[in-house]
N, CA, C and O atoms as a MOPAC input file, in Angstrom:
PM7 MOZYME 1SCF
protein

 N    -16.80700 1    21.94200 1    34.76000 1
 C    -15.65000 1    21.38800 1    34.08800 1
 C    -14.66000 1    20.91700 1    35.14500 1
 O    -14.40100 1    21.59900 1    36.13600 1
 N    -14.11400 1    19.72500 1    34.90000 1
 C    -13.18300 1    19.14600 1    35.86300 1
 C    -12.24500 1    18.19000 1    35.14200 1
 O    -12.31600 1    18.02000 1    33.92500 1
 N    -11.37000 1    17.57300 1    35.91700 1
 C    -10.37900 1    16.64100 1    35.40600 1
 C    -11.00100 1    15.59900 1    34.47500 1
 O    -11.99200 1    14.95500 1    34.82000 1
 N    -10.41500 1    15.44500 1    33.31100 1
 C    -10.77000 1    14.46800 1    32.28500 1
 C    -12.07300 1    14.75600 1    31.55200 1
 O    -12.50900 1    13.93200 1    30.74800 1
 N    -12.70500 1    15.89200 1    31.80100 1
 C    -13.85400 1    16.29800 1    30.99400 1
 C    -13.36900 1    16.74100 1    29.61800 1
 O    -12.25800 1    17.25100 1    29.48000 1
 N    -14.21100 1    16.54300 1    28.59800 1
 C    -13.92100 1    17.08700 1    27.27500 1
 C    -14.46800 1    18.50600 1    27.22200 1
 O    -15.58000 1    18.77800 1    27.67400 1
 N    -13.66200 1    19.40800 1    26.65900 1
 C    -14.03600 1    20.81600 1    26.57500 1
 C    -13.77400 1    21.34200 1    25.16700 1
 O    -12.97300 1    20.78400 1    24.41600 1
 N    -14.47000 1    22.43200 1    24.82800 1
 C    -14.31600 1    23.08400 1    23.52100 1
 C    -13.77700 1    24.48800 1    23.73600 1
 O    -14.21800 1    25.19300 1    24.64300 1
 N    -12.82600 1    24.89700 1    22.90400 1
 C    -12.30200 1    26.25600 1    22.92700 1
 C    -13.32500 1    27.16000 1    22.24800 1
 O    -13.79100 1    26.85500 1    21.15000 1
 N    -13.67900 1    28.27600 1    22.89700 1
 C    -14.75900 1    29.13400 1    22.40100 1
 C    -14.26500 1    30.40200 1    21.70900 1
 O    -15.07600 1    31.17200 1    21.19500 1
 N    -12.95200 1    30.63600 1    21.68400 1
 C    -12.39000 1    31.84500 1    21.06100 1
 C    -11.09300 1    31.50300 1    20.34700 1
 O    -10.44900 1    30.49700 1    20.64400 1
 N    -10.72000 1    32.35700 1    19.39800 1
 C     -9.40300 1    32.27500 1    18.77400 1
 C     -8.48700 1    33.26900 1    19.46200 1
 O     -8.83500 1    34.43700 1    19.63300 1
 N     -7.31600 1    32.79700 1    19.85200 1
 C     -6.30300 1    33.67200 1    20.43800 1
 C     -4.95200 1    33.26000 1    19.87200 1
 O     -4.70400 1    32.08200 1    19.61700 1
 N     -4.08200 1    34.24900 1    19.67800 1
 C     -2.75800 1    33.96400 1    19.14200 1
 C     -2.03300 1    32.90200 1    19.94700 1
 O     -1.41900 1    32.00200 1    19.37300 1
 N     -2.09600 1    32.99300 1    21.28000 1
 C     -1.34600 1    32.04900 1    22.11500 1
 C     -1.85500 1    30.61700 1    21.98000 1
 O     -1.11400 1    29.67700 1    22.26700 1
 N     -3.10600 1    30.42700 1    21.54900 1
 C     -3.62800 1    29.08500 1    21.29300 1
 C     -3.25800 1    28.64700 1    19.87700 1
 O     -2.83300 1    27.51400 1    19.65300 1
 N     -3.42900 1    29.57200 1    18.92200 1
 C     -3.13400 1    29.25600 1    17.51100 1
 C     -1.67400 1    28.86100 1    17.31800 1
 O     -1.36700 1    28.04400 1    16.44900 1
 N     -0.77200 1    29.42600 1    18.11400 1
 C      0.65800 1    29.07900 1    18.02200 1
 C      0.88700 1    27.57900 1    18.22800 1
 O      1.90200 1    27.03400 1    17.79500 1
 N     -0.05400 1    26.92900 1    18.88500 1
 C      0.03800 1    25.49100 1    19.16400 1
 C     -0.92700 1    24.67400 1    18.30300 1
 O     -1.10700 1    23.47700 1    18.52600 1
 N     -1.54500 1    25.33300 1    17.31700 1
 C     -2.47400 1    24.63700 1    16.43300 1
 C     -3.86200 1    24.46300 1    16.99600 1
 O     -4.63300 1    23.63400 1    16.51100 1
 N     -4.19200 1    25.24100 1    18.01900 1
 C     -5.50600 1    25.14000 1    18.66300 1
 C     -6.34600 1    26.35100 1    18.27000 1
 O     -5.95300 1    27.49500 1    18.50100 1
 N     -7.49700 1    26.08900 1    17.67900 1
 C     -8.37900 1    27.13900 1    17.17800 1
 C     -9.75600 1    27.02600 1    17.82500 1
 O    -10.08800 1    26.01600 1    18.44500 1
 N    -10.54700 1    28.08300 1    17.66900 1
 C    -11.92700 1    28.06800 1    18.16000 1
 C    -12.61900 1    26.81300 1    17.63700 1
 O    -12.53200 1    26.49000 1    16.45200 1
 N    -13.30600 1    26.11200 1    18.53500 1
 C    -14.01100 1    24.88500 1    18.16800 1
 C    -13.22500 1    23.61800 1    18.45200 1
 O    -13.79000 1    22.52500 1    18.42400 1
 N    -11.92000 1    23.74300 1    18.72600 1
 C    -11.10800 1    22.55900 1    19.02700 1
 C    -11.59500 1    21.91400 1    20.32000 1
 O    -11.95100 1    22.60200 1    21.27700 1
 N    -11.60500 1    20.59600 1    20.33200 1
 C    -12.04800 1    19.84500 1    21.50500 1
 C    -10.85800 1    19.11500 1    22.10700 1
 O    -10.10100 1    18.43900 1    21.41100 1
 N    -10.71200 1    19.26800 1    23.42200 1
 C     -9.61400 1    18.62100 1    24.13300 1
 C    -10.09100 1    18.07000 1    25.46300 1
 O    -11.28200 1    18.10500 1    25.77300 1
 N     -9.14500 1    17.55700 1    26.25200 1
 C     -9.43900 1    16.94600 1    27.53900 1
 C     -8.64600 1    17.65600 1    28.63200 1
 O     -7.43600 1    17.84800 1    28.50500 1
 N     -9.33100 1    18.04100 1    29.70200 1
 C     -8.67100 1    18.68500 1    30.83900 1
 C     -7.79400 1    17.65000 1    31.54300 1
 O     -8.25800 1    16.57200 1    31.91300 1
 N     -6.50000 1    18.00400 1    31.72100 1
 C     -5.61400 1    17.08000 1    32.42500 1
 C     -5.06200 1    17.67000 1    33.72000 1
 O     -4.49700 1    16.93900 1    34.53400 1
 N     -5.21300 1    18.97200 1    33.92300 1
 C     -4.74900 1    19.57400 1    35.17200 1
 C     -5.39300 1    20.94300 1    35.34300 1
 O     -5.73800 1    21.60300 1    34.36300 1
 N     -5.55300 1    21.36100 1    36.58600 1
 C     -6.12000 1    22.67900 1    36.89100 1
 C     -5.02400 1    23.58400 1    37.44300 1
 O     -4.38900 1    23.26300 1    38.44800 1
 N     -4.80900 1    24.70700 1    36.78400 1
 C     -3.90800 1    25.75800 1    37.27100 1
 C     -4.79800 1    26.91000 1    37.70300 1
 O     -4.71200 1    28.01200 1    37.16100 1
 N     -5.64200 1    26.65100 1    38.67000 1
 C     -6.69100 1    27.59000 1    39.01800 1
 C     -6.13900 1    28.88600 1    39.59800 1
 O     -6.79600 1    29.92300 1    39.50500 1
 N     -4.95100 1    28.85600 1    40.19300 1
 C     -4.36700 1    30.12000 1    40.65500 1
 C     -4.23800 1    31.10800 1    39.50000 1
 O     -4.27300 1    32.32300 1    39.69500 1
 N     -4.08600 1    30.55900 1    38.29000 1
 C     -3.96400 1    31.37600 1    37.08100 1
 C     -5.23500 1    31.35100 1    36.24100 1
 O     -5.22900 1    31.80900 1    35.09800 1
 N     -6.32400 1    30.82200 1    36.79300 1
 C     -7.60700 1    30.72400 1    36.08600 1
 C     -7.49600 1    29.94700 1    34.78100 1
 O     -8.10300 1    30.32000 1    33.77700 1
 N     -6.72500 1    28.87100 1    34.79700 1
 C     -6.50300 1    28.09300 1    33.58600 1
 C     -6.61400 1    26.59700 1    33.86200 1
 O     -6.37500 1    26.12600 1    34.97400 1
 N     -6.98600 1    25.86800 1    32.81200 1
 C     -6.90600 1    24.41600 1    32.80900 1
 C     -5.83300 1    24.02300 1    31.80300 1
 O     -5.69800 1    24.64900 1    30.75200 1
 N     -5.07600 1    22.99100 1    32.12700 1
 C     -4.17600 1    22.39800 1    31.13700 1
 C     -5.02400 1    21.42100 1    30.33600 1
 O     -5.67600 1    20.54000 1    30.89600 1
 N     -5.00600 1    21.59100 1    29.00900 1
 C     -5.86700 1    20.80000 1    28.13200 1
 C     -4.98700 1    20.13900 1    27.07000 1
 O     -4.11600 1    20.78400 1    26.48600 1
 N     -5.22000 1    18.86900 1    26.83000 1
 C     -4.51100 1    18.15200 1    25.77100 1
 C     -5.47100 1    17.98000 1    24.59700 1
 O     -6.64300 1    17.64400 1    24.76900 1
 N     -4.93600 1    18.22100 1    23.39700 1
 C     -5.70900 1    18.10300 1    22.16100 1
 C     -5.10000 1    16.96800 1    21.33900 1
 O     -3.88000 1    16.87800 1    21.20100 1
 N     -5.95900 1    16.10000 1    20.79400 1
 C     -5.49200 1    14.90400 1    20.08700 1
 C     -6.03100 1    14.84700 1    18.67200 1
 O     -7.11500 1    15.35100 1    18.37700 1
 N     -5.24400 1    14.21500 1    17.79600 1
 C     -5.65700 1    13.92800 1    16.42500 1
 C     -6.59200 1    12.72700 1    16.43400 1
 O     -6.65900 1    12.00000 1    17.42500 1
 N     -7.32200 1    12.51000 1    15.32600 1
 C     -8.21800 1    11.34300 1    15.26100 1
 C     -7.50500 1    10.00400 1    15.49300 1
 O     -8.12100 1     9.04700 1    15.96200 1
 N     -6.20500 1     9.93600 1    15.16500 1
 C     -5.47500 1     8.67200 1    15.36800 1
 C     -4.99800 1     8.48800 1    16.80700 1
 O     -4.35500 1     7.48800 1    17.12600 1
 N     -5.31700 1     9.46700 1    17.68900 1
 C     -4.96700 1     9.35500 1    19.09500 1
 C     -3.67700 1    10.04600 1    19.49500 1
 O     -3.38300 1    10.15500 1    20.68500 1
 N     -2.90200 1    10.51500 1    18.53200 1
 C     -1.68100 1    11.24300 1    18.86900 1
 C     -2.03000 1    12.66300 1    19.30000 1
 O     -2.95700 1    13.27600 1    18.77100 1
 N     -1.28400 1    13.17000 1    20.25600 1
 C     -1.52000 1    14.52300 1    20.76000 1
 C     -0.81200 1    15.54800 1    19.87800 1
 O      0.32200 1    15.33400 1    19.44800 1
 N     -1.49500 1    16.66900 1    19.61300 1
 C     -0.84900 1    17.73600 1    18.86100 1
 C     -0.64400 1    18.99200 1    19.68800 1
 O      0.07300 1    19.89900 1    19.26400 1
 N     -1.25500 1    19.06100 1    20.85200 1
 C     -1.05100 1    20.22400 1    21.72100 1
 C     -1.38900 1    19.85600 1    23.15500 1
 O     -2.30200 1    19.07300 1    23.41900 1
 N     -0.63700 1    20.43700 1    24.06700 1
 C     -0.85400 1    20.28800 1    25.50700 1
 C     -0.57900 1    21.68200 1    26.06900 1
 O      0.56700 1    22.03900 1    26.34000 1
 N     -1.65000 1    22.46500 1    26.24000 1
 C     -1.46400 1    23.87900 1    26.57500 1
 C     -2.42600 1    24.34000 1    27.66400 1
 O     -3.41300 1    23.68000 1    27.98800 1
 N     -2.09000 1    25.50900 1    28.21400 1
 C     -2.94200 1    26.14100 1    29.20900 1
 C     -4.01900 1    26.95200 1    28.48100 1
 O     -3.72300 1    27.71200 1    27.55800 1
 N     -5.26300 1    26.77800 1    28.91000 1
 C     -6.39500 1    27.50100 1    28.33000 1
 C     -7.13300 1    28.20600 1    29.46200 1
 O     -7.45000 1    27.59800 1    30.48400 1
 N     -7.40200 1    29.48700 1    29.26900 1
 C     -8.15300 1    30.28400 1    30.23600 1
 C     -9.53600 1    29.66500 1    30.43300 1
 O    -10.21200 1    29.32500 1    29.46200 1
 N     -9.95000 1    29.52300 1    31.67300 1
 C    -11.23200 1    28.89000 1    32.01400 1
 C    -12.39400 1    29.52400 1    31.24500 1
 O    -13.28100 1    28.81300 1    30.77300 1
 N    -12.39700 1    30.83800 1    31.11700 1
 C    -13.48300 1    31.52800 1    30.42300 1
 C    -13.51200 1    31.29300 1    28.92800 1
 O    -14.47500 1    31.67500 1    28.26400 1
 N    -12.46600 1    30.66600 1    28.37800 1
 C    -12.40200 1    30.37600 1    26.93900 1
 C    -12.80300 1    28.94200 1    26.62400 1
 O    -12.58300 1    28.46100 1    25.51200 1
 N    -13.38800 1    28.26500 1    27.59800 1
 C    -13.77900 1    26.86300 1    27.42100 1
 C    -15.25200 1    26.66000 1    27.73400 1
 O    -15.84500 1    27.37700 1    28.54100 1
 N    -15.82600 1    25.66100 1    27.06900 1
 C    -17.17000 1    25.20900 1    27.42500 1
 C    -17.15000 1    23.69200 1    27.51200 1
 O    -16.39600 1    23.02600 1    26.80200 1
 N    -17.97000 1    23.16400 1    28.37500 1
 C    -18.04500 1    21.72000 1    28.57500 1
 C    -18.67900 1    21.04300 1    27.36700 1
 O    -19.71700 1    21.48100 1    26.87100 1
 N    -18.04400 1    19.96900 1    26.89700 1
 C    -18.60700 1    19.14800 1    25.82400 1
 C    -19.14500 1    17.84800 1    26.40800 1
 O    -20.29600 1    17.47900 1    26.17100 1
 N    -18.29600 1    17.15000 1    27.17900 1
 C    -18.68900 1    15.87500 1    27.76800 1
 C    -18.18700 1    15.78900 1    29.19900 1
 O    -16.98900 1    15.91500 1    29.45300 1
 N    -19.10000 1    15.57400 1    30.12800 1
 C    -18.75600 1    15.35800 1    31.52700 1
 C    -18.32000 1    13.89600 1    31.66000 1
 O    -19.04600 1    12.99000 1    31.25000 1
 N    -17.13900 1    13.67000 1    32.23200 1
 C    -16.63000 1    12.30900 1    32.33800 1
 C    -17.31900 1    11.48600 1    33.41500 1
 O    -17.14700 1    10.26800 1    33.46400 1
 N    -18.09000 1    12.12500 1    34.27100 1
 C    -18.84200 1    11.40400 1    35.29500 1
 C    -18.07200 1    11.10200 1    36.56500 1
 O    -18.60800 1    10.46400 1    37.47100 1
 N    -16.80700 1    11.55300 1    36.65600 1
 C    -16.05000 1    11.31300 1    37.88400 1
 C    -16.65700 1    12.08600 1    39.04900 1
 O    -17.05600 1    13.24100 1    38.90500 1
 N    -16.71800 1    11.44000 1    40.18700 1
 C    -17.20000 1    12.11800 1    41.39100 1
 C    -16.03200 1    12.82900 1    42.06400 1
 O    -14.87200 1    12.54500 1    41.76500 1
 N    -16.33700 1    13.75000 1    42.96900 1
 C    -15.29200 1    14.42700 1    43.73400 1
 C    -14.44600 1    13.41400 1    44.50100 1
 O    -13.23300 1    13.58100 1    44.62100 1
 N    -15.08200 1    12.36700 1    45.01800 1
 C    -14.36500 1    11.34600 1    45.77800 1
 C    -13.37500 1    10.60200 1    44.88900 1
 O    -12.25900 1    10.31000 1    45.32000 1
 N    -13.76800 1    10.29300 1    43.65500 1
 C    -12.86800 1     9.61000 1    42.72700 1
 C    -11.68900 1    10.50500 1    42.35300 1
 O    -10.55500 1    10.03700 1    42.25300 1
 N    -11.95900 1    11.77900 1    42.15100 1
 C    -10.87800 1    12.71600 1    41.83500 1
 C     -9.93400 1    12.82300 1    43.02600 1
 O     -8.71600 1    12.74000 1    42.86500 1
 N    -10.48900 1    13.00700 1    44.21600 1
 C     -9.65500 1    13.17700 1    45.40900 1
 C     -8.79200 1    11.93600 1    45.65300 1
 O     -7.65900 1    12.06200 1    46.11800 1
 N     -9.30100 1    10.75800 1    45.35100 1
 C     -8.53700 1     9.52300 1    45.53800 1
 C     -7.23100 1     9.54800 1    44.73300 1
 O     -6.23300 1     8.96900 1    45.16200 1
 N     -7.23000 1    10.21100 1    43.57100 1
 C     -6.05000 1    10.26400 1    42.71100 1
 C     -5.14900 1    11.45900 1    43.00000 1
 O     -4.10900 1    11.60700 1    42.35900 1
 N     -5.52100 1    12.31000 1    43.94200 1
 C     -4.71300 1    13.48600 1    44.26300 1
 C     -3.58200 1    13.14100 1    45.23100 1
 O     -3.72700 1    12.25200 1    46.06900 1
 N     -2.45300 1    13.85000 1    45.11000 1
 C     -1.38300 1    13.64000 1    46.09400 1
 C     -1.90500 1    13.88700 1    47.51000 1
 O     -2.53900 1    14.90800 1    47.77700 1
 N     -1.64100 1    12.97600 1    48.38300 1
 C     -2.05300 1    13.05300 1    49.78900 1
 C     -3.56300 1    13.19000 1    49.96400 1
 O     -4.03400 1    13.47900 1    51.06400 1
 N     -4.31700 1    12.98500 1    48.89700 1
 C     -5.78400 1    13.06100 1    48.92100 1
 C     -6.27300 1    14.39600 1    49.50600 1
 O     -7.24900 1    14.43600 1    50.25500 1
 N     -5.58900 1    15.46900 1    49.15700 1
 C     -5.88600 1    16.79800 1    49.69300 1
 C     -6.89900 1    17.51800 1    48.80200 1
 O     -6.58900 1    17.81000 1    47.64700 1
 N     -8.10300 1    17.81100 1    49.30500 1
 C     -9.14300 1    18.45300 1    48.49000 1
 C     -8.80200 1    19.87800 1    48.07800 1
 O     -9.47300 1    20.43900 1    47.21200 1
 N     -7.77300 1    20.47900 1    48.67700 1
 C     -7.34200 1    21.81700 1    48.25500 1
 C     -6.57900 1    21.76200 1    46.92800 1
 O     -6.41600 1    22.79100 1    46.27200 1
 N     -6.11100 1    20.58200 1    46.52600 1
 C     -5.24100 1    20.43200 1    45.36300 1
 C     -5.98100 1    20.47500 1    44.04300 1
 O     -5.34100 1    20.60500 1    43.00000 1
 N     -7.24700 1    20.37600 1    44.04000 1
 C     -7.95800 1    20.32200 1    42.75700 1
 C     -9.14200 1    21.26000 1    42.77800 1
 O     -9.83500 1    21.39700 1    43.78600 1
 N     -9.36100 1    21.90300 1    41.64400 1
 C    -10.52000 1    22.77900 1    41.48900 1
 C    -11.28100 1    22.37200 1    40.24500 1
 O    -10.76200 1    21.68200 1    39.36700 1
 N    -12.49800 1    22.80900 1    40.19500 1
 C    -13.36100 1    22.56300 1    39.04400 1
 C    -14.21200 1    23.80000 1    38.83900 1
 O    -14.25300 1    24.67900 1    39.70000 1
 N    -14.88300 1    23.87300 1    37.71700 1
 C    -15.81900 1    24.96100 1    37.45400 1
 C    -17.21100 1    24.36600 1    37.56400 1
 O    -17.55800 1    23.41900 1    36.85800 1
 N    -17.99900 1    24.93700 1    38.45700 1
 C    -19.33900 1    24.42500 1    38.73000 1
 C    -20.29400 1    25.60000 1    38.84500 1
 O    -20.10000 1    26.48100 1    39.68400 1
 N    -21.31900 1    25.62000 1    38.01300 1
 C    -22.30500 1    26.70400 1    38.00800 1
 C    -21.63800 1    28.07200 1    37.85700 1
 O    -22.09800 1    29.06100 1    38.42900 1
 N    -20.54400 1    28.11900 1    37.07800 1
 C    -19.85700 1    29.38000 1    36.81800 1
 C    -18.81700 1    29.76600 1    37.84700 1
 O    -18.09600 1    30.74500 1    37.65800 1
 N    -18.72600 1    29.01500 1    38.93200 1
 C    -17.75400 1    29.30300 1    39.98300 1
 C    -16.58700 1    28.32700 1    39.91500 1
 O    -16.76900 1    27.15100 1    39.60100 1
 N    -15.39200 1    28.82100 1    40.21100 1
 C    -14.24000 1    27.96000 1    40.40700 1
 C    -14.26700 1    27.55200 1    41.87800 1
 O    -14.17700 1    28.39900 1    42.76700 1
 N    -14.39200 1    26.24500 1    42.12600 1
 C    -14.48700 1    25.74400 1    43.50200 1
 C    -13.49200 1    24.60200 1    43.70000 1
 O    -13.20000 1    23.85400 1    42.76700 1
 N    -12.97100 1    24.47300 1    44.93000 1
 C    -12.13800 1    23.31200 1    45.23100 1
 C    -13.06100 1    22.18200 1    45.68700 1
 O    -14.28000 1    22.34800 1    45.73800 1
 N    -12.47400 1    21.04500 1    46.01400 1
 C    -13.29300 1    19.89200 1    46.39300 1
 C    -13.90900 1    20.02300 1    47.77400 1
 O    -14.63700 1    19.13600 1    48.21900 1
 N    -13.62000 1    21.12300 1    48.45300 1
 C    -14.29600 1    21.43200 1    49.72100 1
 C    -15.50400 1    22.32900 1    49.49000 1
 O    -16.24700 1    22.63000 1    50.42500 1
 N    -15.70100 1    22.75800 1    48.24400 1
 C    -16.80500 1    23.64800 1    47.91000 1
 C    -16.48800 1    25.11700 1    48.09600 1
 O    -17.37700 1    25.95900 1    47.96400 1
 N    -15.22500 1    25.44800 1    48.40300 1
 C    -14.82600 1    26.84500 1    48.59300 1
 C    -14.67500 1    27.51600 1    47.23100 1
 O    -13.99500 1    26.99400 1    46.34700 1
 N    -15.31200 1    28.67600 1    47.06700 1
 C    -15.29200 1    29.41100 1    45.80000 1
 C    -14.07500 1    30.31700 1    45.69100 1
 O    -13.67100 1    30.96500 1    46.65800 1
 N    -13.49600 1    30.34900 1    44.48500 1
 C    -12.37600 1    31.24100 1    44.22500 1
 C    -12.87600 1    32.59400 1    43.73500 1
 O    -12.40300 1    33.63500 1    44.19000 1
 N    -13.82900 1    32.58200 1    42.81100 1
 C    -14.34900 1    33.83500 1    42.26700 1
 C    -15.63000 1    34.23700 1    43.00500 1
 O    -16.42500 1    33.38800 1    43.40700 1
 N    -15.80500 1    35.53200 1    43.17000 1
 C    -16.94500 1    36.04900 1    43.93300 1
 C    -18.22700 1    36.12000 1    43.11700 1
 O    -19.32800 1    36.05200 1    43.66200 1
 N    -18.07000 1    36.25700 1    41.79500 1
 C    -19.22300 1    36.37700 1    40.90600 1
 C    -19.13600 1    35.26500 1    39.86300 1
 O    -18.08700 1    35.05700 1    39.25400 1
 N    -20.22600 1    34.56600 1    39.66400 1
 C    -20.22100 1    33.49200 1    38.67000 1
 C    -19.78200 1    34.01400 1    37.31200 1
 O    -20.20100 1    35.09300 1    36.89200 1
 N    -18.93800 1    33.25200 1    36.62400 1
 C    -18.43000 1    33.55100 1    35.28000 1
 C    -17.47900 1    34.73400 1    35.24000 1
 O    -17.03300 1    35.11600 1    34.15800 1
 N    -17.15400 1    35.32800 1    36.38100 1
 C    -16.15100 1    36.40900 1    36.42100 1
 C    -14.90800 1    35.81400 1    37.05600 1
 O    -14.73000 1    35.88100 1    38.27200 1
 N    -14.03700 1    35.22300 1    36.21900 1
 C    -12.91300 1    34.45800 1    36.72400 1
 C    -11.74300 1    35.33200 1    37.18000 1
 O    -10.75700 1    34.81700 1    37.70600 1
 N    -11.84100 1    36.62300 1    36.98500 1
 C    -10.79000 1    37.53300 1    37.42100 1
 C    -11.09300 1    38.08900 1    38.81400 1
 O    -10.21300 1    38.69600 1    39.42400 1
 N    -12.28700 1    37.90500 1    39.32600 1
 C    -12.66400 1    38.44300 1    40.64700 1
 C    -13.27100 1    37.37500 1    41.52800 1
 O    -13.64300 1    37.65200 1    42.66800 1

């Protein structure tokens, strides 16, 4: 999962429901707050208007559609083109664009 990928929420949580986001909702990743193990995800109505823009825990999301952006394309849009500025989830690991892993065990986003 990375910038502009479509993702699905896999659990119901009060903090998501407060914004109208329920299990099964599909949104688009617009920013990575990986220090907090979260992606900022925007959710839109069928008419294209947004109804929620919230932080979702990485472990509560699953990939729906990969946007096909390469690491180079993502880095080109980053401030100062710094690969430390962006992270993605790849094979269960949170990694930056240098390939450095944040979590020690795949799918264990707290360690």
